[in-house]
C-alpha positions in Angstrom: 0.0 0.0 -0.1 1.0 3.7 -0.6 0.3 6.8 1.2 -0.1 9.7 -1.3 0.2 13.2 0.2 -0.6 16.1 -2.1 -0.1 19.8 -1.2 -2.3 21.9 -3.8 -3.9 25.2 -4.4 -7.1 25.3 -2.3 -9.3 26.4 -5.2 -8.3 23.1 -7.1 -9.8 20.9 -4.3 -13.2 20.5 -5.8 -11.8 19.4 -9.2 -9.4 17.0 -7.7 -12.1 15.5 -5.5 -14.4 15.0 -8.4 -11.8 13.5 -10.6 -10.6 11.1 -7.8 -14.1 10.0 -7.1 -14.7 9.4 -10.8 -11.6 7.1 -10.7 -13.0 5.1 -7.9 -11.2 6.5 -4.9 -13.5 6.3 -1.9 -11.7 8.1 1.0 -9.3 10.8 1.5 -8.3 13.1 4.4 -8.1 16.8 3.6 -6.5 19.6 5.8 -6.2 23.3 5.4 -2.3 24.0 5.7 0.0 26.9 5.1 3.4 26.8 3.7 5.8 28.1 0.9 8.0 26.6 -1.6 10.2 28.4 -4.4 7.4 31.0 -4.6 8.6 32.3 -1.2 5.3 34.1 -0.3 4.5 37.5 -1.6 4.1 41.1 -0.6 0.6 42.7 0.2 -0.6 46.3 0.9 -2.8 46.8 4.0 -3.9 50.3 4.9 -0.9 51.8 3.1 1.7 49.6 4.8 3.5 46.9 2.9 3.9 43.5 4.4 5.2 40.0 3.4 3.0 37.0 3.5 5.4 34.3 4.0 3.1 31.3 4.5 0.4 30.9 1.8 -2.7 28.8 2.3 -2.7 25.4 0.8 -4.7 22.3 0.9 -3.2 18.9 1.9 -4.7 15.7 0.6 -3.7 12.3 2.1 -5.0 9.1 0.5 -4.0 5.5 1.3 -4.3 3.1 -1.8 -3.2 -0.4 -2.7 0.0 -0.4 -4.9 -1.9 -0.9 -8.2 -3.8 2.5 -7.7 -0.8 4.7 -7.0 -0.1 5.8 -10.6 -3.7 6.4 -11.3 -4.1 8.6 -8.2 -0.9 10.5 -8.9 -1.7 11.1 -12.4 -5.4 12.3 -11.5 -4.0 14.7 -9.0 -1.4 16.2 -11.3 -4.1 16.6 -14.0 -6.5 18.3 -11.8 -4.2 20.4 -9.7 -2.0 21.8 -12.6 -2.4 25.5 -13.5 1.0 26.0 -14.9 1.9 28.6 -12.4 4.4 28.6 -9.7 2.9 27.1 -6.4 0.9 24.3 -7.9 2.1 22.1 -5.2 3.8 18.8 -4.7 2.9 15.0 -4.4 4.6 12.7 -2.0 4.4 8.9 -2.1 5.4 6.8 0.8 5.0 3.1 1.7 2.5 2.0 4.3 3.3 -1.1 6.2 -0.2 -1.5 7.9 -3.6 -0.1 8.0 -6.1 -1.1 10.6 -9.8 -0.1 10.8 -10.6 0.6 14.3 -14.3 -0.3 14.2 -14.0 -3.8 12.9 -10.2 -4.7 13.4 -9.8 -5.3 9.7 -6.2 -5.0 8.5 -4.4 -4.2 5.3 -6.1 -3.5 2.0 -9.5 -4.5 3.4 -9.2 -1.7 6.0 -8.7 1.0 3.3 
């Protein structure tokens, strides 16, 4: 199994969710996060004073999938999240040793 974490622009979340649902992905965890990469934030003007916004709002998606769905999920997120602008985000894929459904005690892929 794999854990796929994606940090994306918040306004792309609805499109990502729709495309993942269409490809058969049933569950995900979504968090509002803040951060920066190469874009390094930006400068804004507030009441005549300039200030730097270091951490930009992002959305973090976490999905656990069987190994055979990894590439489908990664490609789906890339397609739906891409704007072509700096700050489109990142996708991280890591192995998952075990998943346990607390309610039933199921383990492995059955618990996903």
